[in-house]
mmCIF file of the N, C-alpha and C atoms, coordinates in Angstrom:
data_MODEL
# 
_entry.id   MODEL 
# 
loop_
_atom_site.group_PDB 
_atom_site.id 
_atom_site.type_symbol 
_atom_site.label_atom_id 
_atom_site.label_alt_id 
_atom_site.label_comp_id 
_atom_site.label_asym_id 
_atom_site.label_entity_id 
_atom_site.label_seq_id 
_atom_site.pdbx_PDB_ins_code 
_atom_site.Cartn_x 
_atom_site.Cartn_y 
_atom_site.Cartn_z 
_atom_site.occupancy 
_atom_site.B_iso_or_equiv 
_atom_site.pdbx_formal_charge 
_atom_site.auth_seq_id 
_atom_site.auth_comp_id 
_atom_site.auth_asym_id 
_atom_site.auth_atom_id 
_atom_site.pdbx_PDB_model_num 
ATOM 1   N N  . UNK A 1 1  ? 0.846   -1.167 0.000  1.00 0.00 ? 1  UNK A N  1 
ATOM 2   C CA . UNK A 1 1  ? 0.000   0.000  0.000  1.00 0.00 ? 1  UNK A CA 1 
ATOM 3   C C  . UNK A 1 1  ? 0.895   1.236  0.000  1.00 0.00 ? 1  UNK A C  1 
ATOM 4   N N  . UNK A 1 2  ? 0.542   2.226  -0.826 1.00 0.00 ? 2  UNK A N  1 
ATOM 5   C CA . UNK A 1 2  ? 1.289   3.472  -0.917 1.00 0.00 ? 2  UNK A CA 1 
ATOM 6   C C  . UNK A 1 2  ? 0.911   4.370  0.258  1.00 0.00 ? 2  UNK A C  1 
ATOM 7   N N  . UNK A 1 3  ? 1.889   4.746  1.073  1.00 0.00 ? 3  UNK A N  1 
ATOM 8   C CA . UNK A 1 3  ? 1.596   5.556  2.254  1.00 0.00 ? 3  UNK A CA 1 
ATOM 9   C C  . UNK A 1 3  ? 1.545   7.057  1.959  1.00 0.00 ? 3  UNK A C  1 
ATOM 10  N N  . UNK A 1 4  ? 1.696   7.407  0.685  1.00 0.00 ? 4  UNK A N  1 
ATOM 11  C CA . UNK A 1 4  ? 1.614   8.803  0.264  1.00 0.00 ? 4  UNK A CA 1 
ATOM 12  C C  . UNK A 1 4  ? 1.235   8.814  -1.211 1.00 0.00 ? 4  UNK A C  1 
ATOM 13  N N  . UNK A 1 5  ? -0.019  8.479  -1.530 1.00 0.00 ? 5  UNK A N  1 
ATOM 14  C CA . UNK A 1 5  ? -0.414  8.229  -2.907 1.00 0.00 ? 5  UNK A CA 1 
ATOM 15  C C  . UNK A 1 5  ? -0.381  9.433  -3.849 1.00 0.00 ? 5  UNK A C  1 
ATOM 16  N N  . UNK A 1 6  ? -0.384  10.641 -3.358 1.00 0.00 ? 6  UNK A N  1 
ATOM 17  C CA . UNK A 1 6  ? -0.447  11.801 -4.243 1.00 0.00 ? 6  UNK A CA 1 
ATOM 18  C C  . UNK A 1 6  ? 0.888   12.515 -4.391 1.00 0.00 ? 6  UNK A C  1 
ATOM 19  N N  . UNK A 1 7  ? 1.939   11.971 -3.763 1.00 0.00 ? 7  UNK A N  1 
ATOM 20  C CA . UNK A 1 7  ? 3.283   12.554 -3.838 1.00 0.00 ? 7  UNK A CA 1 
ATOM 21  C C  . UNK A 1 7  ? 4.273   11.432 -4.085 1.00 0.00 ? 7  UNK A C  1 
ATOM 22  N N  . UNK A 1 8  ? 5.243   11.707 -4.983 1.00 0.00 ? 8  UNK A N  1 
ATOM 23  C CA . UNK A 1 8  ? 6.266   10.710 -5.252 1.00 0.00 ? 8  UNK A CA 1 
ATOM 24  C C  . UNK A 1 8  ? 7.009   10.385 -3.974 1.00 0.00 ? 8  UNK A C  1 
ATOM 25  N N  . UNK A 1 9  ? 7.046   9.096  -3.659 1.00 0.00 ? 9  UNK A N  1 
ATOM 26  C CA . UNK A 1 9  ? 7.603   8.642  -2.386 1.00 0.00 ? 9  UNK A CA 1 
ATOM 27  C C  . UNK A 1 9  ? 8.112   7.217  -2.578 1.00 0.00 ? 9  UNK A C  1 
ATOM 28  N N  . UNK A 1 10 ? 9.115   7.079  -3.441 1.00 0.00 ? 10 UNK A N  1 
ATOM 29  C CA . UNK A 1 10 ? 9.563   5.739  -3.839 1.00 0.00 ? 10 UNK A CA 1 
ATOM 30  C C  . UNK A 1 10 ? 10.094  4.900  -2.690 1.00 0.00 ? 10 UNK A C  1 
ATOM 31  N N  . UNK A 1 11 ? 10.643  5.515  -1.652 1.00 0.00 ? 11 UNK A N  1 
ATOM 32  C CA . UNK A 1 11 ? 11.201  4.741  -0.539 1.00 0.00 ? 11 UNK A CA 1 
ATOM 33  C C  . UNK A 1 11 ? 10.163  4.405  0.524  1.00 0.00 ? 11 UNK A C  1 
ATOM 34  N N  . UNK A 1 12 ? 8.995   5.032  0.472  1.00 0.00 ? 12 UNK A N  1 
ATOM 35  C CA . UNK A 1 12 ? 7.912   4.776  1.424  1.00 0.00 ? 12 UNK A CA 1 
ATOM 36  C C  . UNK A 1 12 ? 8.349   4.987  2.872  1.00 0.00 ? 12 UNK A C  1 
ATOM 37  N N  . UNK A 1 13 ? 9.250   5.940  3.093  1.00 0.00 ? 13 UNK A N  1 
ATOM 38  C CA . UNK A 1 13 ? 9.729   6.188  4.459  1.00 0.00 ? 13 UNK A CA 1 
ATOM 39  C C  . UNK A 1 13 ? 8.591   6.691  5.350  1.00 0.00 ? 13 UNK A C  1 
ATOM 40  N N  . UNK A 1 14 ? 8.574   6.178  6.562  1.00 0.00 ? 14 UNK A N  1 
ATOM 41  C CA . UNK A 1 14 ? 7.560   6.540  7.555  1.00 0.00 ? 14 UNK A CA 1 
ATOM 42  C C  . UNK A 1 14 ? 8.212   6.421  8.933  1.00 0.00 ? 14 UNK A C  1 
ATOM 43  N N  . UNK A 1 15 ? 9.049   7.413  9.276  1.00 0.00 ? 15 UNK A N  1 
ATOM 44  C CA . UNK A 1 15 ? 9.858   7.343  10.502 1.00 0.00 ? 15 UNK A CA 1 
ATOM 45  C C  . UNK A 1 15 ? 9.026   7.167  11.765 1.00 0.00 ? 15 UNK A C  1 
ATOM 46  N N  . UNK A 1 16 ? 7.862   7.808  11.836 1.00 0.00 ? 16 UNK A N  1 
ATOM 47  C CA . UNK A 1 16 ? 7.065   7.708  13.067 1.00 0.00 ? 16 UNK A CA 1 
ATOM 48  C C  . UNK A 1 16 ? 6.045   6.570  13.026 1.00 0.00 ? 16 UNK A C  1 
ATOM 49  N N  . UNK A 1 17 ? 6.051   5.805  11.951 1.00 0.00 ? 17 UNK A N  1 
ATOM 50  C CA . UNK A 1 17 ? 5.182   4.642  11.767 1.00 0.00 ? 17 UNK A CA 1 
ATOM 51  C C  . UNK A 1 17 ? 3.694   4.966  11.930 1.00 0.00 ? 17 UNK A C  1 
ATOM 52  N N  . UNK A 1 18 ? 3.320   6.137  11.425 1.00 0.00 ? 18 UNK A N  1 
ATOM 53  C CA . UNK A 1 18 ? 1.926   6.574  11.517 1.00 0.00 ? 18 UNK A CA 1 
ATOM 54  C C  . UNK A 1 18 ? 1.071   6.018  10.386 1.00 0.00 ? 18 UNK A C  1 
ATOM 55  N N  . UNK A 1 19 ? 1.739   5.463  9.368  1.00 0.00 ? 19 UNK A N  1 
ATOM 56  C CA . UNK A 1 19 ? 1.013   4.987  8.204  1.00 0.00 ? 19 UNK A CA 1 
ATOM 57  C C  . UNK A 1 19 ? 0.920   6.047  7.114  1.00 0.00 ? 19 UNK A C  1 
ATOM 58  N N  . UNK A 1 20 ? 1.394   7.252  7.420  1.00 0.00 ? 20 UNK A N  1 
ATOM 59  C CA . UNK A 1 20 ? 1.438   8.335  6.450  1.00 0.00 ? 20 UNK A CA 1 
ATOM 60  C C  . UNK A 1 20 ? 2.903   8.581  6.136  1.00 0.00 ? 20 UNK A C  1 
ATOM 61  N N  . UNK A 1 21 ? 3.245   8.591  4.857  1.00 0.00 ? 21 UNK A N  1 
ATOM 62  C CA . UNK A 1 21 ? 4.636   8.774  4.454  1.00 0.00 ? 21 UNK A CA 1 
ATOM 63  C C  . UNK A 1 21 ? 5.207   10.095 4.939  1.00 0.00 ? 21 UNK A C  1 
ATOM 64  N N  . UNK A 1 22 ? 6.508   10.081 5.234  1.00 0.00 ? 22 UNK A N  1 
ATOM 65  C CA . UNK A 1 22 ? 7.175   11.278 5.729  1.00 0.00 ? 22 UNK A CA 1 
ATOM 66  C C  . UNK A 1 22 ? 6.990   12.461 4.775  1.00 0.00 ? 22 UNK A C  1 
ATOM 67  N N  . UNK A 1 23 ? 7.038   12.201 3.482  1.00 0.00 ? 23 UNK A N  1 
ATOM 68  C CA . UNK A 1 23 ? 6.877   13.274 2.494  1.00 0.00 ? 23 UNK A CA 1 
ATOM 69  C C  . UNK A 1 23 ? 5.512   13.931 2.657  1.00 0.00 ? 23 UNK A C  1 
ATOM 70  N N  . UNK A 1 24 ? 4.470   13.146 2.842  1.00 0.00 ? 24 UNK A N  1 
ATOM 71  C CA . UNK A 1 24 ? 3.122   13.704 3.006  1.00 0.00 ? 24 UNK A CA 1 
ATOM 72  C C  . UNK A 1 24 ? 3.001   14.461 4.323  1.00 0.00 ? 24 UNK A C  1 
ATOM 73  N N  . UNK A 1 25 ? 3.590   13.938 5.382  1.00 0.00 ? 25 UNK A N  1 
ATOM 74  C CA . UNK A 1 25 ? 3.520   14.626 6.673  1.00 0.00 ? 25 UNK A CA 1 
ATOM 75  C C  . UNK A 1 25 ? 4.226   15.970 6.601  1.00 0.00 ? 25 UNK A C  1 
ATOM 76  N N  . UNK A 1 26 ? 5.371   16.017 5.920  1.00 0.00 ? 26 UNK A N  1 
ATOM 77  C CA . UNK A 1 26 ? 6.095   17.272 5.785  1.00 0.00 ? 26 UNK A CA 1 
ATOM 78  C C  . UNK A 1 26 ? 5.288   18.262 4.956  1.00 0.00 ? 26 UNK A C  1 
ATOM 79  N N  . UNK A 1 27 ? 4.629   17.795 3.906  1.00 0.00 ? 27 UNK A N  1 
ATOM 80  C CA . UNK A 1 27 ? 3.797   18.664 3.080  1.00 0.00 ? 27 UNK A CA 1 
ATOM 81  C C  . UNK A 1 27 ? 2.618   19.188 3.880  1.00 0.00 ? 27 UNK A C  1 
ATOM 82  N N  . UNK A 1 28 ? 1.980   18.321 4.646  1.00 0.00 ? 28 UNK A N  1 
ATOM 83  C CA . UNK A 1 28 ? 0.841   18.715 5.464  1.00 0.00 ? 28 UNK A CA 1 
ATOM 84  C C  . UNK A 1 28 ? 1.268   19.734 6.515  1.00 0.00 ? 28 UNK A C  1 
ATOM 85  N N  . UNK A 1 29 ? 2.420   19.525 7.127  1.00 0.00 ? 29 UNK A N  1 
ATOM 86  C CA . UNK A 1 29 ? 2.926   20.454 8.128  1.00 0.00 ? 29 UNK A CA 1 
ATOM 87  C C  . UNK A 1 29 ? 3.135   21.836 7.522  1.00 0.00 ? 29 UNK A C  1 
ATOM 88  N N  . UNK A 1 30 ? 3.679   21.892 6.312  1.00 0.00 ? 30 UNK A N  1 
ATOM 89  C CA . UNK A 1 30 ? 3.897   23.171 5.629  1.00 0.00 ? 30 UNK A CA 1 
ATOM 90  C C  . UNK A 1 30 ? 2.579   23.843 5.318  1.00 0.00 ? 30 UNK A C  1 
ATOM 91  N N  . UNK A 1 31 ? 1.598   23.083 4.859  1.00 0.00 ? 31 UNK A N  1 
ATOM 92  C CA . UNK A 1 31 ? 0.275   23.643 4.544  1.00 0.00 ? 31 UNK A CA 1 
ATOM 93  C C  . UNK A 1 31 ? -0.375  24.205 5.801  1.00 0.00 ? 31 UNK A C  1 
ATOM 94  N N  . UNK A 1 32 ? -0.346  23.451 6.894  1.00 0.00 ? 32 UNK A N  1 
ATOM 95  C CA . UNK A 1 32 ? -0.956  23.913 8.139  1.00 0.00 ? 32 UNK A CA 1 
ATOM 96  C C  . UNK A 1 32 ? -0.268  25.159 8.680  1.00 0.00 ? 32 UNK A C  1 
ATOM 97  N N  . UNK A 1 33 ? 1.060   25.204 8.588  1.00 0.00 ? 33 UNK A N  1 
ATOM 98  C CA . UNK A 1 33 ? 1.787   26.380 9.076  1.00 0.00 ? 33 UNK A CA 1 
ATOM 99  C C  . UNK A 1 33 ? 1.440   27.600 8.241  1.00 0.00 ? 33 UNK A C  1 
ATOM 100 N N  . UNK A 1 34 ? 1.356   27.440 6.926  1.00 0.00 ? 34 UNK A N  1 
ATOM 101 C CA . UNK A 1 34 ? 0.989   28.546 6.050  1.00 0.00 ? 34 UNK A CA 1 
ATOM 102 C C  . UNK A 1 34 ? -0.409  29.032 6.382  1.00 0.00 ? 34 UNK A C  1 
ATOM 103 N N  . UNK A 1 35 ? -1.332  28.106 6.607  1.00 0.00 ? 35 UNK A N  1 
ATOM 104 C CA . UNK A 1 35 ? -2.710  28.465 6.956  1.00 0.00 ? 35 UNK A CA 1 
ATOM 105 C C  . UNK A 1 35 ? -2.765  29.229 8.271  1.00 0.00 ? 35 UNK A C  1 
ATOM 106 N N  . UNK A 1 36 ? -2.104  28.717 9.300  1.00 0.00 ? 36 UNK A N  1 
ATOM 107 C CA . UNK A 1 36 ? -2.173  29.367 10.605 1.00 0.00 ? 36 UNK A CA 1 
ATOM 108 C C  . UNK A 1 36 ? -1.448  30.711 10.604 1.00 0.00 ? 36 UNK A C  1 
ATOM 109 N N  . UNK A 1 37 ? -0.428  30.861 9.767  1.00 0.00 ? 37 UNK A N  1 
ATOM 110 C CA . UNK A 1 37 ? 0.264   32.143 9.663  1.00 0.00 ? 37 UNK A CA 1 
ATOM 111 C C  . UNK A 1 37 ? -0.627  33.213 9.049  1.00 0.00 ? 37 UNK A C  1 
ATOM 112 N N  . UNK A 1 38 ? -1.638  32.791 8.308  1.00 0.00 ? 38 UNK A N  1 
ATOM 113 C CA . UNK A 1 38 ? -2.480  33.748 7.582  1.00 0.00 ? 38 UNK A CA 1 
ATOM 114 C C  . UNK A 1 38 ? -3.882  33.904 8.159  1.00 0.00 ? 38 UNK A C  1 
ATOM 115 N N  . UNK A 1 39 ? -4.126  33.370 9.336  1.00 0.00 ? 39 UNK A N  1 
ATOM 116 C CA . UNK A 1 39 ? -5.438  33.514 9.964  1.00 0.00 ? 39 UNK A CA 1 
ATOM 117 C C  . UNK A 1 39 ? -5.603  34.950 10.448 1.00 0.00 ? 39 UNK A C  1 
ATOM 118 N N  . UNK A 1 40 ? -6.718  35.547 10.086 1.00 0.00 ? 40 UNK A N  1 
ATOM 119 C CA . UNK A 1 40 ? -7.020  36.917 10.511 1.00 0.00 ? 40 UNK A CA 1 
ATOM 120 C C  . UNK A 1 40 ? -7.769  36.855 11.837 1.00 0.00 ? 40 UNK A C  1 
ATOM 121 N N  . UNK A 1 41 ? -7.123  37.303 12.898 1.00 0.00 ? 41 UNK A N  1 
ATOM 122 C CA . UNK A 1 41 ? -7.770  37.267 14.210 1.00 0.00 ? 41 UNK A CA 1 
ATOM 123 C C  . UNK A 1 41 ? -8.286  38.649 14.619 1.00 0.00 ? 41 UNK A C  1 
ATOM 124 N N  . UNK A 1 42 ? -8.352  39.567 13.659 1.00 0.00 ? 42 UNK A N  1 
ATOM 125 C CA . UNK A 1 42 ? -8.787  40.924 13.993 1.00 0.00 ? 42 UNK A CA 1 
ATOM 126 C C  . UNK A 1 42 ? -10.237 40.961 14.474 1.00 0.00 ? 42 UNK A C  1 
ATOM 127 N N  . UNK A 1 43 ? -11.027 39.970 14.099 1.00 0.00 ? 43 UNK A N  1 
ATOM 128 C CA . UNK A 1 43 ? -12.419 39.921 14.530 1.00 0.00 ? 43 UNK A CA 1 
ATOM 129 C C  . UNK A 1 43 ? -12.646 38.940 15.672 1.00 0.00 ? 43 UNK A C  1 
ATOM 130 N N  . UNK A 1 44 ? -11.576 38.504 16.295 1.00 0.00 ? 44 UNK A N  1 
ATOM 131 C CA . UNK A 1 44 ? -11.692 37.539 17.385 1.00 0.00 ? 44 UNK A CA 1 
ATOM 132 C C  . UNK A 1 44 ? -12.398 38.178 18.580 1.00 0.00 ? 44 UNK A C  1 
ATOM 133 N N  . UNK A 1 45 ? -13.044 37.338 19.357 1.00 0.00 ? 45 UNK A N  1 
ATOM 134 C CA . UNK A 1 45 ? -13.736 37.815 20.554 1.00 0.00 ? 45 UNK A CA 1 
ATOM 135 C C  . UNK A 1 45 ? -12.697 38.296 21.569 1.00 0.00 ? 45 UNK A C  1 
ATOM 136 N N  . UNK A 1 46 ? -12.962 39.456 22.133 1.00 0.00 ? 46 UNK A N  1 
ATOM 137 C CA . UNK A 1 46 ? -12.100 39.980 23.185 1.00 0.00 ? 46 UNK A CA 1 
ATOM 138 C C  . UNK A 1 46 ? -12.902 39.976 24.478 1.00 0.00 ? 46 UNK A C  1 
ATOM 139 N N  . UNK A 1 47 ? -12.367 39.344 25.489 1.00 0.00 ? 47 UNK A N  1 
ATOM 140 C CA . UNK A 1 47 ? -13.038 39.222 26.775 1.00 0.00 ? 47 UNK A CA 1 
ATOM 141 C C  . UNK A 1 47 ? -12.022 39.590 27.863 1.00 0.00 ? 47 UNK A C  1 
ATOM 142 N N  . UNK A 1 48 ? -11.885 40.867 28.116 1.00 0.00 ? 48 UNK A N  1 
ATOM 143 C CA . UNK A 1 48 ? -10.853 41.364 29.035 1.00 0.00 ? 48 UNK A CA 1 
ATOM 144 C C  . UNK A 1 48 ? -10.975 40.829 30.450 1.00 0.00 ? 48 UNK A C  1 
ATOM 145 N N  . UNK A 1 49 ? -12.206 40.619 30.946 1.00 0.00 ? 49 UNK A N  1 
ATOM 146 C CA . UNK A 1 49 ? -12.371 40.178 32.332 1.00 0.00 ? 49 UNK A CA 1 
ATOM 147 C C  . UNK A 1 49 ? -12.598 38.675 32.481 1.00 0.00 ? 49 UNK A C  1 
ATOM 148 N N  . UNK A 1 50 ? -12.620 37.946 31.373 1.00 0.00 ? 50 UNK A N  1 
ATOM 149 C CA . UNK A 1 50 ? -12.729 36.493 31.427 1.00 0.00 ? 50 UNK A CA 1 
ATOM 150 C C  . UNK A 1 50 ? -14.075 35.948 31.863 1.00 0.00 ? 50 UNK A C  1 
ATOM 151 N N  . UNK A 1 51 ? -15.152 36.736 31.673 1.00 0.00 ? 51 UNK A N  1 
ATOM 152 C CA . UNK A 1 51 ? -16.470 36.260 32.088 1.00 0.00 ? 51 UNK A CA 1 
ATOM 153 C C  . UNK A 1 51 ? -17.253 35.577 30.974 1.00 0.00 ? 51 UNK A C  1 
ATOM 154 N N  . UNK A 1 52 ? -16.615 35.441 29.799 1.00 0.00 ? 52 UNK A N  1 
ATOM 155 C CA . UNK A 1 52 ? -17.267 34.767 28.682 1.00 0.00 ? 52 UNK A CA 1 
ATOM 156 C C  . UNK A 1 52 ? -18.145 35.676 27.835 1.00 0.00 ? 52 UNK A C  1 
ATOM 157 N N  . UNK A 1 53 ? -18.175 36.962 28.144 1.00 0.00 ? 53 UNK A N  1 
ATOM 158 C CA . UNK A 1 53 ? -18.972 37.924 27.380 1.00 0.00 ? 53 UNK A CA 1 
ATOM 159 C C  . UNK A 1 53 ? -18.015 38.840 26.629 1.00 0.00 ? 53 UNK A C  1 
ATOM 160 N N  . UNK A 1 54 ? -18.221 38.936 25.310 1.00 0.00 ? 54 UNK A N  1 
ATOM 161 C CA . UNK A 1 54 ? -17.392 39.802 24.481 1.00 0.00 ? 54 UNK A CA 1 
ATOM 162 C C  . UNK A 1 54 ? -17.436 41.236 25.020 1.00 0.00 ? 54 UNK A C  1 
ATOM 163 N N  . UNK A 1 55 ? -16.279 41.889 25.043 1.00 0.00 ? 55 UNK A N  1 
ATOM 164 C CA . UNK A 1 55 ? -16.198 43.258 25.559 1.00 0.00 ? 55 UNK A CA 1 
ATOM 165 C C  . UNK A 1 55 ? -17.199 44.203 24.893 1.00 0.00 ? 55 UNK A C  1 
ATOM 166 N N  . UNK A 1 56 ? -17.491 43.963 23.595 1.00 0.00 ? 56 UNK A N  1 
ATOM 167 C CA . UNK A 1 56 ? -18.437 44.850 22.904 1.00 0.00 ? 56 UNK A CA 1 
ATOM 168 C C  . UNK A 1 56 ? -19.859 44.677 23.399 1.00 0.00 ? 56 UNK A C  1 
ATOM 169 N N  . UNK A 1 57 ? -20.153 43.552 24.089 1.00 0.00 ? 57 UNK A N  1 
ATOM 170 C CA . UNK A 1 57 ? -21.485 43.268 24.608 1.00 0.00 ? 57 UNK A CA 1 
ATOM 171 C C  . UNK A 1 57 ? -21.545 43.358 26.138 1.00 0.00 ? 57 UNK A C  1 
ATOM 172 N N  . UNK A 1 58 ? -20.396 43.520 26.761 1.00 0.00 ? 58 UNK A N  1 
ATOM 173 C CA . UNK A 1 58 ? -20.285 43.481 28.213 1.00 0.00 ? 58 UNK A CA 1 
ATOM 174 C C  . UNK A 1 58 ? -20.430 44.886 28.800 1.00 0.00 ? 58 UNK A C  1 
ATOM 175 N N  . UNK A 1 59 ? -21.367 45.049 29.727 1.00 0.00 ? 59 UNK A N  1 
ATOM 176 C CA . UNK A 1 59 ? -21.567 46.353 30.366 1.00 0.00 ? 59 UNK A CA 1 
ATOM 177 C C  . UNK A 1 59 ? -20.384 46.797 31.204 1.00 0.00 ? 59 UNK A C  1 
ATOM 178 N N  . UNK A 1 60 ? -19.643 45.872 31.733 1.00 0.00 ? 60 UNK A N  1 
ATOM 179 C CA . UNK A 1 60 ? -18.443 46.158 32.536 1.00 0.00 ? 60 UNK A CA 1 
ATOM 180 C C  . UNK A 1 60 ? -17.322 45.252 32.048 1.00 0.00 ? 60 UNK A C  1 
ATOM 181 N N  . UNK A 1 61 ? -16.688 45.585 30.928 1.00 0.00 ? 61 UNK A N  1 
ATOM 182 C CA . UNK A 1 61 ? -15.724 44.685 30.313 1.00 0.00 ? 61 UNK A CA 1 
ATOM 183 C C  . UNK A 1 61 ? -14.455 44.424 31.107 1.00 0.00 ? 61 UNK A C  1 
ATOM 184 N N  . UNK A 1 62 ? -14.204 45.226 32.150 1.00 0.00 ? 62 UNK A N  1 
ATOM 185 C CA . UNK A 1 62 ? -12.983 44.988 32.935 1.00 0.00 ? 62 UNK A CA 1 
ATOM 186 C C  . UNK A 1 62 ? -13.275 44.454 34.329 1.00 0.00 ? 62 UNK A C  1 
ATOM 187 N N  . UNK A 1 63 ? -14.568 44.219 34.633 1.00 0.00 ? 63 UNK A N  1 
ATOM 188 C CA . UNK A 1 63 ? -14.945 43.699 35.936 1.00 0.00 ? 63 UNK A CA 1 
ATOM 189 C C  . UNK A 1 63 ? -15.670 42.368 35.757 1.00 0.00 ? 63 UNK A C  1 
ATOM 190 N N  . UNK A 1 64 ? -15.180 41.320 36.406 1.00 0.00 ? 64 UNK A N  1 
ATOM 191 C CA . UNK A 1 64 ? -15.763 39.979 36.295 1.00 0.00 ? 64 UNK A CA 1 
ATOM 192 C C  . UNK A 1 64 ? -16.984 39.854 37.181 1.00 0.00 ? 64 UNK A C  1 
# 
């Protein structure tokens, strides 16, 4: 069975024995890092007092 069917992987190396070829794991790691580097968190919820209510909706955003 090919452990990395969409990428050339003639040696079928799988150092961590996960069943996924090292080449595919390295490609996936690069894709995930690129994705997480480009996530826009400018619209993320801000909860300054940690009460679970977004500061924009919280009557006292700095008091829990």
